The first five atom37 places (N, CA, C, CB, O) and aatype in JSON, in Angstrom:
{
  "aatype": [12, 14, 13, 19, 2, 9, 1, 9, 16, 1, 3, 7, 0, 16, 14, 0, 5, 11, 0, 0, 10, 9, 8, 7, 0, 16, 5, 10, 10, 19, 3, 19, 10, 7, 11, 2, 14, 5, 16, 16, 19, 19, 19, 9, 3, 6, 19, 3, 1, 3, 2, 17, 7, 9, 7, 7, 6, 16, 19, 16, 0, 1, 1, 5, 1, 19, 10],
  "atom_mask": [
    [1, 1, 1, 1, 1],
    [1, 1, 1, 1, 1],
    [1, 1, 1, 1, 1],
    [1, 1, 1, 1, 1],
    [1, 1, 1, 1, 1],
    [1, 1, 1, 1, 1],
    [1, 1, 1, 1, 1],
    [1, 1, 1, 1, 1],
    [1, 1, 1, 1, 1],
    [1, 1, 1, 1, 1],
    [1, 1, 1, 1, 1],
    [1, 1, 1, 0, 1],
    [1, 1, 1, 1, 1],
    [1, 1, 1, 1, 1],
    [1, 1, 1, 1, 1],
    [1, 1, 1, 1, 1],
    [1, 1, 1, 1, 1],
    [1, 1, 1, 1, 1],
    [1, 1, 1, 1, 1],
    [1, 1, 1, 1, 1],
    [1, 1, 1, 1, 1],
    [1, 1, 1, 1, 1],
    [1, 1, 1, 1, 1],
    [1, 1, 1, 0, 1],
    [1, 1, 1, 1, 1],
    [1, 1, 1, 1, 1],
    [1, 1, 1, 1, 1],
    [1, 1, 1, 1, 1],
    [1, 1, 1, 1, 1],
    [1, 1, 1, 1, 1],
    [1, 1, 1, 1, 1],
    [1, 1, 1, 1, 1],
    [1, 1, 1, 1, 1],
    [1, 1, 1, 0, 1],
    [1, 1, 1, 1, 1],
    [1, 1, 1, 1, 1],
    [1, 1, 1, 1, 1],
    [1, 1, 1, 1, 1],
    [1, 1, 1, 1, 1],
    [1, 1, 1, 1, 1],
    [1, 1, 1, 1, 1],
    [1, 1, 1, 1, 1],
    [1, 1, 1, 1, 1],
    [1, 1, 1, 1, 1],
    [1, 1, 1, 1, 1],
    [1, 1, 1, 1, 1],
    [1, 1, 1, 1, 1],
    [1, 1, 1, 1, 1],
    [1, 1, 1, 1, 1],
    [1, 1, 1, 1, 1],
    [1, 1, 1, 1, 1],
    [1, 1, 1, 1, 1],
    [1, 1, 1, 0, 1],
    [1, 1, 1, 1, 1],
    [1, 1, 1, 0, 1],
    [1, 1, 1, 0, 1],
    [1, 1, 1, 1, 1],
    [1, 1, 1, 1, 1],
    [1, 1, 1, 1, 1],
    [1, 1, 1, 1, 1],
    [1, 1, 1, 1, 1],
    [1, 1, 1, 1, 1],
    [1, 1, 1, 1, 1],
    [1, 1, 1, 1, 1],
    [1, 1, 1, 1, 1],
    [1, 1, 1, 1, 1],
    [1, 1, 1, 1, 1]
  ],
  "atom_positions": [
    [[-19.01, -46.46, -142.28], [-19.46, -46.87, -143.56], [-20.76, -46.47, -143.96], [-19.41, -48.19, -143.66], [-21.82, -46.8, -143.42]],
    [[-20.6, -45.72, -144.96], [-21.8, -44.92, -145.59], [-22.92, -45.87, -145.98], [-21.33, -44.08, -146.93], [-22.6, -46.88, -146.61]],
    [[-24.07, -45.68, -145.72], [-25.27, -46.78, -146.35], [-26.42, -45.75, -147.09], [-26.18, -47.87, -144.87], [-27.0, -44.75, -146.67]],
    [[-26.47, -46.32, -148.08], [-27.57, -45.57, -148.93], [-28.67, -46.3, -149.41], [-27.03, -44.98, -150.11], [-28.37, -47.26, -150.12]],
    [[-30.12, -46.07, -149.17], [-31.17, -46.76, -149.54], [-31.71, -45.87, -150.56], [-32.09, -47.12, -148.44], [-31.84, -44.66, -150.41]],
    [[-32.03, -46.6, -151.71], [-32.89, -45.76, -152.79], [-34.01, -46.66, -153.02], [-32.1, -45.4, -154.27], [-33.89, -47.87, -153.21]],
    [[-35.26, -45.93, -153.0], [-36.6, -46.78, -153.16], [-37.0, -46.33, -154.55], [-37.86, -46.46, -151.95], [-36.83, -45.17, -154.93]],
    [[-37.43, -47.11, -155.14], [-38.09, -46.77, -156.45], [-39.28, -47.81, -156.82], [-36.97, -46.79, -157.63], [-39.27, -48.99, -156.46]],
    [[-40.2, -47.26, -157.5], [-41.33, -48.34, -157.78], [-40.99, -49.34, -158.64], [-42.54, -47.78, -158.34], [-40.19, -49.12, -159.55]],
    [[-41.55, -50.5, -158.47], [-41.38, -51.65, -159.24], [-41.93, -51.45, -160.62], [-42.0, -52.8, -158.58], [-43.01, -51.93, -160.97]],
    [[-41.13, -50.7, -161.43], [-41.5, -50.52, -162.92], [-40.6, -51.11, -163.97], [-41.57, -49.08, -163.22], [-40.69, -50.67, -165.12]],
    [[-39.74, -52.08, -163.68], [-39.0, -52.49, -164.67], [-37.64, -51.88, -164.87], [0.0, 0.0, 0.0], [-37.05, -51.9, -165.96]],
    [[-37.08, -51.22, -163.59], [-35.57, -50.66, -163.94], [-34.85, -51.81, -164.34], [-34.74, -49.92, -162.68], [-35.06, -52.89, -163.79]],
    [[-33.86, -51.62, -165.42], [-33.15, -52.68, -165.88], [-31.99, -52.97, -164.87], [-32.68, -52.4, -167.27], [-31.79, -52.16, -163.97]],
    [[-31.18, -54.11, -164.97], [-30.04, -54.37, -164.08], [-28.99, -53.33, -164.64], [-29.51, -55.99, -164.12], [-28.21, -52.84, -163.83]],
    [[-28.92, -52.96, -165.92], [-27.91, -51.77, -166.22], [-28.43, -50.26, -165.53], [-27.8, -51.6, -168.01], [-27.58, -49.39, -165.33]],
    [[-29.34, -50.12, -165.31], [-30.01, -48.78, -164.77], [-29.79, -49.04, -163.22], [-31.8, -48.56, -165.23], [-29.28, -48.1, -162.6]],
    [[-30.06, -50.05, -162.6], [-29.82, -50.11, -161.01], [-28.3, -50.11, -160.97], [-30.49, -51.55, -160.18], [-27.84, -49.39, -160.08]],
    [[-27.42, -50.74, -161.71], [-25.99, -50.69, -161.54], [-25.53, -49.2, -161.72], [-25.26, -51.67, -162.58], [-24.62, -48.71, -161.05]],
    [[-26.21, -48.52, -162.66], [-25.98, -47.01, -162.58], [-26.19, -46.31, -161.43], [-26.71, -46.37, -163.44], [-25.29, -45.56, -161.05]],
    [[-27.23, -46.41, -160.79], [-27.59, -45.97, -159.62], [-26.66, -46.34, -158.48], [-28.85, -46.38, -159.42], [-26.16, -45.42, -157.82]],
    [[-26.44, -47.34, -158.24], [-25.35, -47.94, -157.47], [-23.92, -47.02, -157.59], [-25.12, -49.51, -158.06], [-23.42, -46.3, -156.73]],
    [[-23.48, -47.28, -158.92], [-22.26, -46.63, -159.17], [-22.34, -45.04, -158.77], [-21.91, -46.86, -160.68], [-21.49, -44.44, -158.11]],
    [[-23.5, -44.5, -159.29], [-23.66, -42.98, -159.14], [-23.65, -42.58, -157.66], [0.0, 0.0, 0.0], [-22.88, -41.75, -157.18]],
    [[-24.66, -43.32, -156.93], [-24.56, -43.0, -155.37], [-23.2, -43.11, -154.63], [-25.49, -43.94, -154.63], [-22.82, -42.34, -153.75]],
    [[-22.57, -44.08, -155.05], [-21.3, -44.28, -154.52], [-20.39, -43.16, -154.78], [-20.76, -45.48, -155.0], [-19.81, -42.51, -153.9]],
    [[-20.31, -42.96, -156.13], [-19.39, -41.94, -156.55], [-19.71, -40.54, -155.92], [-19.4, -41.86, -158.07], [-18.84, -39.72, -155.65]],
    [[-21.01, -40.34, -155.72], [-21.31, -38.79, -155.19], [-20.93, -38.86, -153.59], [-23.15, -38.26, -155.42], [-20.9, -37.77, -153.01]],
    [[-20.66, -39.98, -152.87], [-20.26, -40.07, -151.82], [-18.8, -39.63, -151.7], [-20.54, -41.23, -151.47], [-18.38, -38.76, -150.94]],
    [[-18.04, -40.39, -152.6], [-16.54, -40.2, -152.86], [-16.44, -38.81, -153.22], [-15.92, -41.15, -154.02], [-15.5, -38.27, -152.64]],
    [[-17.03, -38.14, -153.89], [-16.77, -36.81, -154.5], [-17.1, -35.74, -153.4], [-17.67, -36.58, -155.84], [-16.3, -34.84, -153.1]],
    [[-18.22, -35.89, -152.89], [-18.76, -34.78, -151.89], [-18.16, -35.05, -150.38], [-20.52, -34.83, -151.83], [-17.73, -34.08, -149.76]],
    [[-18.12, -36.14, -149.88], [-17.63, -36.31, -148.75], [-16.35, -37.14, -148.55], [-18.58, -36.74, -148.1], [-16.01, -37.51, -147.42]],
    [[-15.72, -37.41, -149.55], [-14.5, -38.38, -149.65], [-14.28, -39.65, -148.94], [0.0, 0.0, 0.0], [-13.27, -40.04, -148.35]],
    [[-15.76, -40.35, -149.16], [-15.79, -41.52, -148.64], [-15.13, -42.7, -149.37], [-17.02, -41.74, -148.42], [-14.96, -42.62, -150.59]],
    [[-14.78, -43.71, -148.73], [-14.13, -44.93, -149.26], [-15.23, -45.66, -150.07], [-13.53, -45.86, -148.06], [-16.21, -46.04, -149.44]],
    [[-15.18, -45.87, -151.3], [-15.93, -46.68, -151.94], [-16.08, -48.08, -151.78], [-15.68, -46.5, -152.93], [-17.03, -48.72, -152.23]],
    [[-15.18, -48.54, -151.19], [-15.06, -50.0, -150.86], [-15.76, -50.33, -149.53], [-13.53, -50.42, -150.78], [-15.99, -51.5, -149.22]],
    [[-16.09, -49.32, -148.76], [-17.03, -49.35, -147.6], [-18.37, -48.93, -147.86], [-16.55, -48.54, -146.56], [-19.25, -49.18, -147.03]],
    [[-18.62, -48.33, -148.91], [-20.11, -47.57, -149.16], [-21.06, -48.61, -149.48], [-20.15, -46.43, -150.44], [-20.71, -49.33, -150.41]],
    [[-22.16, -48.87, -148.94], [-23.15, -49.59, -149.34], [-24.36, -49.09, -149.79], [-23.36, -50.3, -148.52], [-24.95, -48.24, -149.13]],
    [[-24.87, -49.59, -151.04], [-25.97, -49.09, -151.67], [-26.95, -50.01, -151.74], [-25.72, -48.61, -152.86], [-26.65, -51.09, -152.24]],
    [[-28.13, -49.81, -151.32], [-29.3, -50.83, -151.33], [-30.63, -50.29, -152.22], [-29.78, -51.09, -149.7], [-31.11, -49.18, -151.97]],
    [[-31.07, -50.96, -153.04], [-32.16, -50.51, -153.83], [-33.36, -51.56, -153.48], [-31.73, -50.47, -155.45], [-33.46, -52.76, -153.74]],
    [[-34.21, -50.65, -152.8], [-35.59, -51.31, -152.52], [-36.67, -51.06, -153.66], [-36.19, -50.72, -151.13], [-36.99, -49.88, -153.82]],
    [[-37.27, -52.04, -154.48], [-38.35, -51.9, -155.23], [-39.74, -52.17, -154.64], [-38.15, -52.66, -156.26], [-40.06, -53.23, -154.09]],
    [[-40.53, -51.1, -154.81], [-41.79, -51.13, -154.01], [-42.8, -51.26, -155.07], [-42.03, -49.82, -153.06], [-42.74, -50.7, -156.16]],
    [[-43.86, -52.14, -154.61], [-45.06, -52.35, -155.66], [-45.81, -50.69, -155.7], [-46.36, -53.79, -155.0], [-45.98, -50.0, -154.69]],
    [[-46.1, -50.38, -156.79], [-47.02, -49.1, -156.83], [-48.39, -48.88, -155.94], [-47.47, -49.0, -158.23], [-48.8, -47.77, -155.57]],
    [[-48.98, -50.07, -155.69], [-49.99, -50.04, -154.75], [-49.58, -49.85, -153.31], [-50.7, -51.21, -154.87], [-50.45, -49.54, -152.5]],
    [[-48.26, -50.01, -152.9], [-47.77, -49.89, -151.63], [-47.04, -48.69, -151.54], [-47.01, -50.99, -151.24], [-46.31, -48.56, -150.56]],
    [[-47.1, -47.56, -152.61], [-46.53, -46.38, -152.42], [-47.44, -45.33, -152.63], [-45.45, -46.25, -153.18], [-47.86, -45.22, -153.78]],
    [[-47.88, -44.48, -151.71], [-48.74, -43.36, -151.94], [-48.15, -42.04, -151.82], [0.0, 0.0, 0.0], [-47.17, -41.71, -151.15]],
    [[-48.93, -41.32, -152.59], [-48.33, -39.58, -152.76], [-49.84, -39.0, -152.73], [-47.27, -39.06, -154.62], [-50.78, -39.25, -153.48]],
    [[-49.79, -38.21, -151.72], [-50.78, -37.11, -151.75], [-52.17, -37.88, -151.67], [0.0, 0.0, 0.0], [-53.03, -37.57, -152.49]],
    [[-52.45, -38.9, -150.7], [-53.52, -39.54, -150.38], [-53.83, -40.69, -151.37], [0.0, 0.0, 0.0], [-54.84, -41.32, -151.09]],
    [[-53.22, -41.05, -152.35], [-53.58, -41.99, -153.23], [-52.28, -42.63, -153.49], [-54.3, -41.45, -154.45], [-51.21, -42.12, -153.19]],
    [[-52.46, -44.0, -154.18], [-51.52, -44.95, -154.53], [-50.88, -44.36, -155.85], [-52.18, -46.39, -154.7], [-51.53, -43.63, -156.6]],
    [[-49.56, -44.71, -156.09], [-48.99, -44.46, -157.19], [-49.72, -45.18, -158.47], [-47.62, -44.83, -156.99], [-49.65, -44.59, -159.55]],
    [[-50.32, -46.27, -158.39], [-51.13, -46.94, -159.36], [-52.23, -45.8, -159.8], [-51.81, -48.36, -158.69], [-52.27, -45.28, -160.92]],
    [[-53.04, -45.53, -158.82], [-54.07, -44.71, -159.19], [-53.74, -43.54, -159.72], [-54.84, -44.49, -158.25], [-54.34, -43.13, -160.71]],
    [[-52.78, -42.88, -159.17], [-52.15, -41.61, -159.5], [-51.86, -41.48, -161.08], [-50.81, -41.47, -158.68], [-52.3, -40.56, -161.77]],
    [[-50.98, -42.63, -161.57], [-50.42, -42.88, -162.71], [-51.83, -42.94, -163.72], [-49.44, -44.25, -162.59], [-51.95, -42.35, -164.79]],
    [[-52.62, -43.62, -163.22], [-53.85, -44.03, -164.22], [-54.63, -42.67, -164.39], [-54.96, -45.34, -163.53], [-55.1, -42.3, -165.47]],
    [[-54.71, -42.04, -163.33], [-55.34, -40.45, -163.58], [-54.75, -39.71, -164.61], [-55.16, -39.49, -162.35], [-55.37, -39.22, -165.56]],
    [[-53.54, -39.63, -164.41], [-52.47, -38.87, -165.27], [-52.57, -39.28, -166.96], [-50.86, -39.31, -164.64], [-52.57, -38.47, -167.89]],
    [[-52.63, -40.48, -167.04], [-52.55, -40.98, -168.2], [-53.71, -40.74, -169.08], [-52.29, -42.22, -168.05], [-53.72, -41.18, -170.23]]
  ]
}
């Protein structure tokens, strides 16, 4: 049973976008590895930007600096 964990920042991904991620990840495993979509699990974790760091700074700080 394949298990896919997608982590994104909590920036308001819509239910439709999340459904597309789940469908796309499942289909990728079907197409590339021949996995059964009925036993493929996809979980989306939404992480607050203050709890996600890149290059020694939070995503919140990084995005404020870029904007």
